C-alpha positions as CSV (number, residue, x, y, z in Angstrom):
1,X,75.1,-40.0,36.6
2,X,78.6,-39.8,35.2
3,X,80.0,-39.5,38.7
4,X,78.1,-42.7,39.7
5,X,79.4,-44.6,36.6
6,X,83.0,-43.5,37.3
7,X,82.7,-44.7,40.9
8,X,81.3,-48.0,39.7
9,X,84.2,-48.3,37.3
10,X,86.7,-47.6,40.1
11,X,85.0,-50.2,42.3
12,X,85.2,-52.8,39.5
13,X,88.9,-52.2,38.9
14,X,89.7,-52.4,42.6
15,X,87.7,-55.6,42.9
16,X,89.6,-57.2,40.0
17,X,93.0,-56.2,41.5
18,X,91.9,-57.5,44.9
19,X,91.1,-60.9,43.4
20,X,94.3,-60.9,41.4
21,X,96.3,-60.1,44.6
22,X,94.5,-62.9,46.6
23,X,95.3,-65.4,43.8
24,X,99.0,-64.6,43.5
25,X,99.5,-64.3,47.3
26,X,98.1,-67.8,47.7
27,X,100.1,-69.2,44.8
28,X,103.3,-67.7,46.4
29,X,102.7,-69.6,49.6
30,X,100.9,-66.9,51.6
31,X,97.4,-67.0,53.0
32,X,97.8,-70.6,54.1
33,X,94.6,-70.5,56.1
34,X,92.9,-70.8,52.7
35,X,94.3,-74.3,52.5
36,X,92.2,-75.4,55.5
37,X,89.1,-73.9,53.8
38,X,89.9,-75.6,50.5
39,X,90.5,-79.0,52.3
40,X,87.1,-78.7,54.0
41,X,85.3,-77.8,50.8
42,X,87.1,-80.6,48.9
43,X,85.9,-83.1,51.5
44,X,82.4,-81.8,51.2
45,X,82.4,-82.0,47.4
46,X,83.8,-85.5,47.6
47,X,81.1,-86.6,49.9
48,X,78.4,-85.0,47.8
49,X,79.7,-86.6,44.7
50,X,79.6,-90.0,46.5
51,X,81.3,-93.3,46.1
52,X,82.7,-94.2,42.7
53,X,83.4,-97.7,41.4
54,X,87.1,-97.8,40.9
55,X,88.7,-99.3,37.7
56,X,90.0,-102.8,38.1
57,X,93.7,-102.9,37.5
58,X,94.8,-103.0,41.2
59,X,94.2,-105.6,43.9
60,X,95.3,-105.1,47.5
61,X,96.6,-108.0,49.5
62,X,96.3,-107.0,53.1
63,X,98.6,-108.1,55.9
64,X,95.7,-107.8,58.4
65,X,94.8,-108.9,61.9
66,X,93.9,-112.4,60.7
67,X,97.4,-113.0,59.3
68,X,99.2,-111.5,62.4
69,X,97.1,-113.8,64.6
70,X,98.0,-116.8,62.5
71,X,101.7,-115.9,62.3
72,X,102.0,-114.9,65.9
73,X,104.1,-111.7,65.4
74,X,104.1,-108.3,63.8
75,X,105.9,-107.2,61.8
76,X,105.6,-110.6,60.1
77,X,108.7,-112.7,59.5
78,X,110.5,-112.2,56.2
79,X,109.9,-115.9,55.5
80,X,106.1,-115.4,55.8
81,X,106.3,-112.4,53.5
82,X,108.3,-114.5,51.0
83,X,105.5,-117.2,51.1
84,X,102.9,-114.4,50.4
85,X,104.9,-113.2,47.4
86,X,105.3,-116.8,46.1
87,X,101.5,-117.5,46.5
88,X,100.7,-114.3,44.6
89,X,103.3,-115.0,41.9
90,X,101.6,-118.4,41.2
91,X,98.5,-116.6,40.1
92,X,100.4,-114.6,37.4
93,X,100.0,-111.0,38.5
94,X,101.3,-108.2,36.3
95,X,103.4,-106.6,39.1
96,X,103.8,-107.3,42.8
97,X,104.3,-104.1,44.7
98,X,105.4,-104.4,48.4
99,X,104.3,-101.3,50.4
100,X,106.5,-102.2,53.3
101,X,109.8,-100.6,54.4
102,X,112.4,-103.4,54.4
103,X,115.3,-101.3,55.7
104,X,116.3,-103.5,58.7
105,X,117.9,-106.9,58.6
106,X,115.9,-109.9,59.5
107,X,117.0,-113.4,60.0
108,X,119.4,-114.6,57.3
109,X,117.1,-117.4,56.2
110,X,114.1,-115.1,56.1
111,X,116.0,-112.4,54.1
112,X,117.4,-114.9,51.7
113,X,113.9,-116.4,51.2
114,X,112.4,-113.0,50.4
115,X,115.3,-112.1,48.1
116,X,114.8,-115.4,46.2
117,X,111.0,-114.7,46.0
118,X,111.7,-111.3,44.5
119,X,114.3,-112.5,42.0
120,X,113.1,-112.9,38.4
121,X,109.7,-111.3,39.0
122,X,108.4,-107.9,38.2
123,X,108.4,-106.5,41.7
124,X,108.7,-103.1,43.4
125,X,109.6,-102.3,47.0
126,X,108.8,-99.2,49.0
127,X,111.4,-96.7,50.2
128,X,110.9,-93.4,52.0
129,X,112.3,-89.9,51.7
130,X,113.4,-88.4,55.0
131,X,113.0,-84.6,55.4
132,X,114.8,-82.4,57.8
133,X,111.4,-81.2,59.2
134,X,108.5,-83.2,60.4
135,X,106.5,-81.7,57.5
136,X,107.5,-82.3,54.0
137,X,108.2,-79.0,52.2
138,X,108.9,-77.9,48.7
139,X,111.9,-75.7,48.3
140,X,111.5,-73.0,45.7
141,X,115.0,-72.9,44.1
142,X,115.9,-71.7,40.7
143,X,117.3,-74.8,39.1
144,X,115.1,-75.5,36.2
145,X,112.2,-78.0,36.0
146,X,113.2,-79.7,39.3
147,X,112.9,-76.5,41.3
148,X,109.7,-77.4,43.0
149,X,110.4,-81.1,43.7
150,X,110.2,-82.1,47.4
151,X,113.8,-82.0,48.6
152,X,114.7,-84.8,51.0
153,X,117.6,-85.0,53.4
154,X,118.1,-88.6,52.4
155,X,116.3,-91.7,51.2
156,X,115.6,-94.7,53.4
157,X,116.3,-97.6,51.0
158,X,115.5,-101.3,51.4
159,X,118.4,-103.7,52.1
160,X,120.6,-104.1,49.1
161,X,119.9,-107.8,48.7
162,X,116.2,-106.8,48.1
163,X,117.0,-103.8,46.0
164,X,119.1,-106.0,43.7
165,X,116.0,-107.9,42.7
166,X,113.3,-105.2,42.7
167,X,112.5,-101.7,41.6
168,X,112.4,-99.0,44.3
169,X,110.0,-96.1,44.8
170,X,109.2,-93.5,47.5
171,X,105.9,-94.0,49.4
172,X,105.7,-90.5,50.8
173,X,102.3,-88.8,50.4
174,X,101.5,-85.0,50.7
175,X,98.8,-84.3,53.3
176,X,96.9,-81.2,54.3
177,X,97.0,-79.8,57.8
178,X,94.3,-82.2,58.8
179,X,96.4,-85.2,57.7
180,X,94.2,-86.1,54.7
181,X,96.3,-87.2,51.7
182,X,95.8,-84.7,48.9
183,X,98.5,-85.7,46.4
184,X,101.4,-88.0,45.7
185,X,104.7,-86.4,44.7
186,X,105.8,-88.3,41.7
187,X,109.5,-87.3,42.0
188,X,111.8,-86.7,44.9
189,X,115.3,-85.5,45.1
190,X,118.3,-85.2,47.4
191,X,121.4,-83.2,46.7
192,X,122.7,-85.8,44.3
193,X,119.9,-87.9,42.9
194,X,116.3,-88.0,41.9
195,X,113.9,-90.9,42.7
196,X,110.5,-91.8,41.5
197,X,107.5,-92.3,43.8
198,X,106.3,-95.8,44.6
199,X,103.1,-95.5,42.6
200,X,104.9,-94.1,39.5
201,X,107.5,-96.9,39.7
202,X,104.8,-99.5,40.0
203,X,102.8,-98.1,37.1
204,X,105.9,-97.8,34.9
205,X,106.8,-101.4,35.7
206,X,103.3,-102.6,34.8
207,X,103.4,-100.7,31.4
208,X,106.9,-101.8,30.7
209,X,108.2,-98.4,29.8
210,X,110.0,-95.7,31.8
211,X,107.9,-92.5,32.2
212,X,108.7,-89.4,30.3
213,X,108.6,-86.3,32.7
214,X,107.5,-83.1,31.0
215,X,106.4,-79.8,32.5
216,X,102.9,-80.2,34.0
217,X,102.5,-83.8,32.8
218,X,104.2,-87.2,32.4
219,X,103.8,-89.7,29.7
220,X,103.3,-93.4,30.6
221,X,103.4,-95.4,27.4
222,X,100.5,-94.1,25.3
223,X,98.9,-92.3,28.2
224,X,99.5,-88.6,29.2
225,X,98.9,-87.9,32.8
226,X,98.5,-84.2,33.9
227,X,100.3,-83.3,37.1
228,X,100.3,-80.3,39.4
229,X,103.0,-77.6,39.3
230,X,105.4,-79.7,41.5
231,X,105.0,-82.9,39.6
232,X,102.4,-84.1,42.1
233,X,99.5,-86.4,41.4
234,X,96.2,-85.1,43.0
235,X,94.3,-87.9,44.9
236,X,90.6,-88.4,44.5
237,X,89.3,-91.1,46.8
238,X,86.9,-93.6,45.3
239,X,85.1,-94.3,48.6
240,X,85.6,-95.6,52.1
241,X,88.2,-98.3,53.0
242,X,88.2,-101.5,50.9
243,X,86.5,-99.8,48.0
244,X,89.5,-101.0,46.0
245,X,89.4,-104.8,45.9
246,X,91.2,-106.1,49.0
247,X,92.1,-109.7,49.8
248,X,93.5,-111.0,53.1
249,X,97.0,-112.3,52.9
250,X,95.9,-115.4,54.9
251,X,93.3,-116.2,52.3
252,X,96.0,-115.9,49.6
253,X,98.3,-118.3,51.5
254,X,95.5,-120.8,51.9
255,X,94.5,-120.6,48.2
256,X,91.0,-119.3,49.0
257,X,91.0,-116.4,46.5
258,X,89.7,-116.4,42.9
259,X,92.6,-116.4,40.5
260,X,91.0,-113.7,38.4
261,X,91.3,-111.3,41.3
262,X,95.1,-111.4,40.9
263,X,95.9,-112.6,37.3
264,X,97.3,-109.9,35.1
265,X,96.7,-107.2,37.8
266,X,98.9,-105.0,39.9
267,X,99.0,-106.5,43.4
268,X,99.9,-104.2,46.2
269,X,101.0,-105.9,49.4
270,X,100.6,-103.7,52.5
271,X,99.7,-103.6,56.2
272,X,96.2,-103.0,57.5
273,X,96.9,-104.3,61.0
274,X,95.1,-102.4,63.7
275,X,97.5,-100.1,65.5
276,X,100.1,-100.5,62.7
277,X,100.4,-96.8,62.4
278,X,100.1,-96.5,58.6
279,X,96.7,-94.9,58.4
280,X,95.3,-91.6,57.2
281,X,91.9,-89.8,57.5
282,X,89.9,-89.3,54.3
283,X,86.6,-87.6,53.4
284,X,84.9,-91.0,53.7
285,X,86.7,-92.6,56.7
286,X,88.4,-91.4,59.9
287,X,91.1,-94.0,59.0
288,X,92.2,-95.6,55.8
289,X,95.3,-97.7,55.4
290,X,98.3,-96.3,53.7
291,X,98.4,-99.2,51.2
292,X,94.9,-98.2,49.9
293,X,96.1,-94.6,49.5
294,X,99.0,-95.9,47.4
295,X,96.7,-98.2,45.5
296,X,94.4,-95.3,44.7
297,X,97.4,-93.4,43.2
298,X,98.5,-96.4,41.2
299,X,94.9,-96.7,39.8
300,X,94.9,-93.1,38.8
301,X,98.1,-93.5,36.9
302,X,97.0,-96.7,35.2
303,X,93.4,-95.7,34.4
304,X,93.9,-91.9,33.9
305,X,90.9,-91.2,36.1
306,X,92.6,-88.9,38.6
307,X,91.4,-85.5,39.3
308,X,92.9,-82.7,37.2
309,X,94.7,-79.8,38.8
310,X,97.4,-78.6,36.5
311,X,98.6,-75.2,35.4
312,X,95.5,-74.7,33.2
313,X,93.2,-75.3,36.1
314,X,95.2,-73.0,38.3
315,X,95.0,-70.4,35.6
316,X,91.3,-70.8,35.5
317,X,91.3,-70.3,39.3
318,X,93.1,-66.9,38.7
319,X,90.5,-65.9,36.1
320,X,87.6,-66.7,38.4
321,X,89.3,-65.0,41.3
322,X,89.4,-61.8,39.2
323,X,86.1,-62.0,37.4
324,X,83.8,-63.2,40.3
325,X,84.3,-60.2,42.5
326,X,84.0,-57.9,39.5
327,X,80.7,-59.5,38.4
328,X,79.3,-59.3,41.9
329,X,80.3,-55.7,42.4
330,X,78.9,-54.9,38.9
331,X,75.6,-56.5,39.7
332,X,75.3,-54.7,43.1
333,X,76.1,-51.4,41.3
334,X,73.8,-52.1,38.4
335,X,70.7,-52.7,40.6
336,X,71.1,-51.0,43.9
337,X,68.2,-52.8,45.3
338,X,66.9,-56.3,46.1
339,X,67.1,-57.1,42.4
340,X,70.9,-56.6,42.5
341,X,71.2,-58.8,45.6
342,X,69.1,-61.5,44.0
343,X,71.2,-61.3,40.8
344,X,74.5,-61.5,42.8
345,X,73.1,-64.4,44.8
346,X,72.2,-66.2,41.5
347,X,75.7,-65.7,40.2
348,X,77.2,-67.2,43.4
349,X,74.9,-70.2,43.1
350,X,75.7,-70.7,39.4
351,X,79.5,-70.5,40.2
352,X,79.0,-73.0,43.1
353,X,77.1,-75.4,40.9
354,X,79.6,-75.1,38.1
355,X,82.5,-75.7,40.6
356,X,80.8,-78.8,41.9
357,X,80.0,-80.1,38.4
358,X,83.6,-79.6,37.4
359,X,84.8,-81.5,40.5
360,X,82.4,-84.3,39.7
361,X,83.8,-84.5,36.2
362,X,87.4,-84.7,37.5
363,X,88.5,-81.0,37.5
364,X,89.6,-79.6,40.8
365,X,88.8,-75.9,40.7
366,X,89.5,-74.0,43.9
367,X,86.7,-72.8,46.1
368,X,88.6,-71.0,48.8
369,X,90.5,-68.6,46.6
370,X,87.4,-67.3,44.6
371,X,85.5,-67.0,47.9
372,X,88.4,-65.1,49.5
373,X,88.5,-62.9,46.4
374,X,84.8,-62.2,46.0
375,X,83.4,-62.1,49.5
376,X,85.4,-59.2,51.0
377,X,85.0,-57.1,47.8
378,X,81.3,-57.7,47.5
379,X,80.6,-57.2,51.2
380,X,82.7,-54.0,51.4
381,X,81.0,-52.6,48.3
382,X,77.6,-53.5,49.6
383,X,78.5,-51.9,53.0
384,X,79.7,-48.7,51.2
385,X,76.5,-48.7,49.1
386,X,74.3,-49.2,52.2
387,X,76.1,-46.4,54.0
388,X,75.9,-44.1,50.9
389,X,72.2,-45.1,50.5
390,X,71.5,-44.2,54.1
391,X,73.2,-40.8,53.7
392,X,71.2,-40.2,50.5
393,X,68.0,-41.2,52.2
394,X,68.7,-38.8,55.1
395,X,69.6,-36.1,52.6
396,X,66.4,-36.5,50.6
397,X,64.4,-36.9,53.8
398,X,65.8,-33.6,55.0
399,X,65.0,-32.0,51.7
400,X,61.5,-33.4,51.8
401,X,61.0,-32.2,55.3
402,X,62.3,-28.8,54.2
403,X,60.1,-28.7,51.2
404,X,57.0,-29.6,53.3
405,X,57.6,-26.3,55.0
406,X,57.0,-24.5,51.7
407,X,54.6,-26.8,50.0
408,X,51.6,-28.7,51.4
409,X,52.5,-32.4,52.1
410,X,49.5,-33.6,50.2
411,X,50.5,-31.7,47.0
412,X,54.1,-32.7,47.5
413,X,53.2,-36.4,47.6
414,X,51.0,-36.0,44.6
415,X,53.8,-34.3,42.7
416,X,56.1,-37.2,43.6
417,X,53.6,-39.6,42.2
418,X,52.8,-37.5,39.1
419,X,55.5,-34.9,38.2
420,X,53.1,-33.5,35.5
421,X,50.4,-32.7,38.1
422,X,48.7,-29.4,37.1
423,X,51.1,-28.6,34.2
424,X,47.9,-27.8,32.4
425,X,45.1,-25.9,34.3
426,X,42.3,-28.0,35.7
427,X,38.7,-26.9,36.4
428,X,37.1,-28.6,39.3
429,X,34.9,-28.0,42.3
430,X,36.5,-26.9,45.6
431,X,35.9,-24.9,48.8
432,X,38.0,-21.9,49.6
433,X,38.6,-20.3,53.0
434,X,40.3,-16.9,53.6
435,X,41.4,-15.5,56.9
436,X,42.9,-12.1,57.5
437,X,44.1,-10.1,60.5
438,X,42.5,-6.6,60.8
439,X,44.5,-3.7,62.1
440,X,47.8,-5.5,61.5
441,X,49.2,-2.8,59.2
442,X,48.8,0.0,61.7
443,X,50.0,-2.2,64.6
444,X,53.2,-3.0,62.6
445,X,54.1,0.7,62.6
446,X,54.1,0.7,66.4
447,X,55.9,-2.6,67.1
448,X,59.4,-3.6,66.2
449,X,60.2,-6.1,63.4
450,X,61.1,-8.9,66.0
451,X,57.7,-8.5,67.7
452,X,55.9,-8.4,64.3
453,X,57.7,-11.6,63.2
454,X,56.8,-13.4,66.4
455,X,53.2,-12.3,66.1
456,X,53.0,-13.6,62.5
457,X,54.7,-16.8,63.3
458,X,52.1,-17.6,66.0
459,X,49.3,-16.6,63.7
460,X,50.6,-18.7,60.8
461,X,51.1,-21.7,63.2
462,X,47.4,-21.3,64.3
463,X,46.2,-21.3,60.7
464,X,48.4,-24.3,59.8
465,X,47.2,-26.3,62.7
466,X,43.5,-25.8,61.8
467,X,44.0,-26.4,58.1
468,X,45.9,-29.6,58.6
469,X,43.3,-30.8,61.2
470,X,40.5,-30.4,58.6
471,X,42.5,-31.8,55.6
472,X,42.9,-28.4,53.9
473,X,45.8,-27.2,51.8
474,X,47.3,-23.8,52.5
475,X,48.1,-22.5,49.0
476,X,49.7,-19.3,50.3
477,X,50.3,-17.1,53.4
478,X,49.5,-13.6,52.3
479,X,51.4,-11.6,55.0
480,X,48.8,-11.3,57.7
481,X,46.3,-13.6,56.0
482,X,46.1,-17.0,54.4
483,X,44.2,-18.9,51.7
484,X,43.1,-22.5,52.4
485,X,41.8,-24.8,49.7
486,X,39.7,-27.9,50.0
487,X,39.7,-29.9,46.8
488,X,43.4,-30.4,46.0
489,X,45.1,-32.5,45.0
490,X,41.7,-33.9,44.0
491,X,38.1,-33.0,44.8
492,X,36.2,-34.9,47.5
493,X,32.6,-35.1,48.5
494,X,33.2,-33.6,51.9
495,X,35.3,-30.6,50.8
496,X,32.5,-28.1,51.7
497,X,31.9,-29.8,55.1
498,X,35.6,-29.7,56.0
499,X,35.9,-26.0,54.9
500,X,33.0,-25.1,57.2
501,X,34.6,-27.0,60.0
502,X,37.9,-25.2,59.4
503,X,36.2,-21.8,59.2
504,X,34.7,-22.1,62.7
505,X,37.9,-23.7,64.0
506,X,39.9,-20.7,62.7
507,X,37.5,-18.3,64.4
508,X,37.6,-20.1,67.8
509,X,41.4,-20.5,67.7
510,X,41.9,-16.9,66.6
511,X,39.7,-15.6,69.5
512,X,41.7,-17.6,72.0
513,X,45.0,-16.4,70.5
514,X,43.9,-12.8,70.7
515,X,42.8,-13.2,74.2
516,X,46.3,-14.5,75.1
517,X,48.0,-11.4,73.7
518,X,48.7,-8.3,75.7
519,X,45.7,-6.0,75.9
520,X,47.6,-3.2,74.1
521,X,48.0,-5.5,71.1
522,X,44.8,-7.5,71.3
523,X,42.7,-4.3,71.3
524,X,44.2,-3.2,68.0
525,X,43.8,-6.6,66.2
526,X,40.8,-8.4,64.9
527,X,40.2,-11.0,62.2
528,X,37.7,-11.9,59.5
529,X,37.0,-15.2,57.7
530,X,35.3,-15.7,54.3
531,X,34.3,-19.1,52.9
532,X,32.8,-20.1,49.6
533,X,32.5,-23.1,47.3
534,X,32.2,-23.6,43.6
535,X,34.3,-24.1,40.5
536,X,38.0,-23.1,40.6
537,X,40.9,-23.3,38.1
538,X,43.8,-25.1,39.7
539,X,47.2,-24.6,38.1
540,X,50.8,-23.9,38.4
541,X,51.9,-20.3,38.4
542,X,55.3,-18.9,38.0
543,X,58.3,-18.9,35.7
544,X,60.9,-21.6,34.9
545,X,62.9,-21.2,38.1
546,X,60.0,-21.1,40.5
547,X,56.4,-22.3,40.4
548,X,53.6,-22.6,43.0
549,X,50.3,-24.4,43.1
550,X,47.3,-22.1,43.4
551,X,43.6,-21.6,42.5
552,X,42.0,-18.8,40.6
553,X,38.5,-18.0,39.4
554,X,35.3,-16.4,40.6
555,X,35.0,-18.7,43.6
556,X,38.4,-17.6,45.0
557,X,37.5,-13.9,44.4
558,X,34.1,-14.3,46.2
559,X,35.7,-16.0,49.2
560,X,38.2,-13.2,49.5
561,X,35.4,-10.5,49.3
562,X,33.3,-12.3,51.9
563,X,35.9,-11.2,54.5
564,X,34.8,-7.7,53.8
565,X,31.2,-8.7,54.3
566,X,32.1,-10.2,57.7
567,X,33.9,-7.0,58.7
568,X,31.1,-4.8,57.6
569,X,28.6,-6.8,59.6
570,X,30.8,-7.1,62.7
571,X,31.0,-10.9,62.6
572,X,33.9,-13.3,62.5
573,X,32.7,-15.4,59.5
574,X,30.8,-14.8,56.3
575,X,30.0,-18.0,54.4
576,X,28.1,-18.4,51.1
577,X,24.9,-20.2,51.0
578,X,26.4,-22.5,48.4
579,X,29.1,-23.6,50.9
580,X,26.7,-24.3,53.8
581,X,24.1,-26.0,51.6
582,X,26.9,-28.4,50.3
583,X,28.3,-28.8,53.9
584,X,24.9,-29.8,55.3
585,X,23.1,-29.1,58.6
586,X,25.7,-31.2,60.6
587,X,28.5,-28.8,60.0
588,X,30.1,-26.6,62.7
589,X,28.4,-23.3,61.9
590,X,25.0,-24.8,62.7
591,X,26.1,-26.4,65.9
592,X,27.9,-23.6,67.7
593,X,27.8,-19.8,67.9
594,X,25.1,-17.6,66.3
595,X,24.3,-18.2,62.6
596,X,22.0,-15.7,60.8
597,X,20.9,-15.6,57.2
598,X,20.9,-16.1,54.4
599,X,20.7,-12.5,53.3
600,X,21.2,-11.2,49.8
601,X,24.4,-9.2,49.9
602,X,26.2,-7.1,47.3
603,X,29.7,-8.4,46.7
604,X,32.3,-5.9,45.4
605,X,33.2,-6.8,41.8
606,X,30.0,-8.8,41.2
607,X,26.9,-7.5,39.5
608,X,24.5,-10.0,41.1
609,X,23.9,-10.3,44.9
610,X,25.0,-13.4,46.8
611,X,23.1,-15.2,49.5
612,X,25.4,-15.0,52.6
613,X,25.3,-16.5,56.1
614,X,26.9,-14.6,59.0
615,X,28.4,-16.4,61.9
616,X,29.8,-15.2,65.2
617,X,30.9,-17.1,68.3
618,X,29.0,-17.2,71.5
619,X,31.7,-15.1,73.1
620,X,31.5,-12.4,70.4
621,X,27.7,-12.5,70.6
622,X,27.9,-11.7,74.3
623,X,30.2,-8.7,73.6
624,X,33.4,-10.3,74.8
625,X,35.8,-7.6,76.1
626,X,38.9,-7.0,74.1
627,X,37.8,-8.9,71.0
628,X,37.2,-7.3,67.6
629,X,36.1,-8.6,64.2
630,X,36.6,-5.5,62.1
């Protein structure tokens, strides 16, 4: 047991270290395939959670297909964009945020008109960070709190005449390998400057205070917003496209919008034109406009309802990655059966439910890392346990098979069910059959040990075959004889009948076996069978290191002495009247051979005579040549 506990302890420690290694390997940028799994599970949890009603601080004004059809060109003219800004400004928004890259010159009149519209108003214009690779990356460099900021090659800034009248922010988003936006980096840097993201710039402009950047969070006015390790804001989509209030720019120009949809709100102007290129897949939609992604991030910053994935959550991921495989391995080791599997499955279900509940409450716990930590450890441990269990089963099966060669299967099974079987002697009714070879001692002097062993082996096999066929228990092989008991492990109504059947079967089989031997051996051998029924004392005999099941008492002694009676009368079988009366007229001695009796017979060791029946086979009755019963 100590060895098993030590092995379980080693397995628990290894499972914990495996989970810790998976966690740190993923945190260090390895095992990137887990990101695909995490993305898929995040989408699934988002869909199961369902659509949420977004807070109301943001309105989108969409430059859509209707406006492009009306204006006749795309991108729309700067003069048209200026008119949209003026129309929005008349309705007193809190901030106007233009999610368009205004990096190229337009017509002088159009650019001047847009610059004039921006002047004197709280506006923000989009810029973009350009990275040397097609995929944005985070360079891990040791230069303080800015080490993990996305490092851009350069910034694409709007024309200076626009930048002079508006704040600037980067509109880049961080997507997974499937292109789904997962977070918004809030800060970007080049070799010589740091810029805020567009959503952060807009939120700061709306609050009227510059944000305070701290490790793992930023402070916007009175609100503290937790951020990921690289100062990124995780995105949690509210629903499909247009879940955030969206107005058509053409409707704004025509004055067909309710003033309350814009008054004192952040208005984000962006393109939703079909084929415009600024679209992303989301859990709810195959395509969502980039302006709605940006609006979602701005809403998170203003309402504080974004999903939480900061250092504390990542630390919790590490704890779960260590504990979950240890718990599963511990349960599988605790109950190495279906109970252990059910318990382990219950733990997995509880973890999955808790993970989903946390996600629904705005806490983004990883699913991929705990699964990668727990599944291999649990599966490997279960496989080792299964293999070990099979080896143990084979070992015990071999031992059981070996034990059956020394102990009757019926008694062995009974001892397995009740280890205390026959610890105390038990008196019960039973039938006892003895068989013994005659002339074996003198024959063994003439034959070599190998020939004697082979002779006994065949004789014992004959006895075993007949005893098993009749449901008897061989309690012992006595050299050239055997004792067969009917009534163990428990007495039965047909014990005497089966003993009578076995007695005749032994006689017939022994005759056939002797006939098959060489005449020089068969002529020197004979056999005798005695059978009796009555009360016996069944018990275990032996010392502390070895015990055997046996029967004692007068019934056993009489059955043994009846072999002498059979030999004295030249018959194969001597059976007591008690046995045949209990067996009934349908038993074998009445149906075959020659049965005579009962006759009162003196039994050695008994004062009173015993009524005995004598039986011989038809072949012996005819004086079969080469057969002897004495």
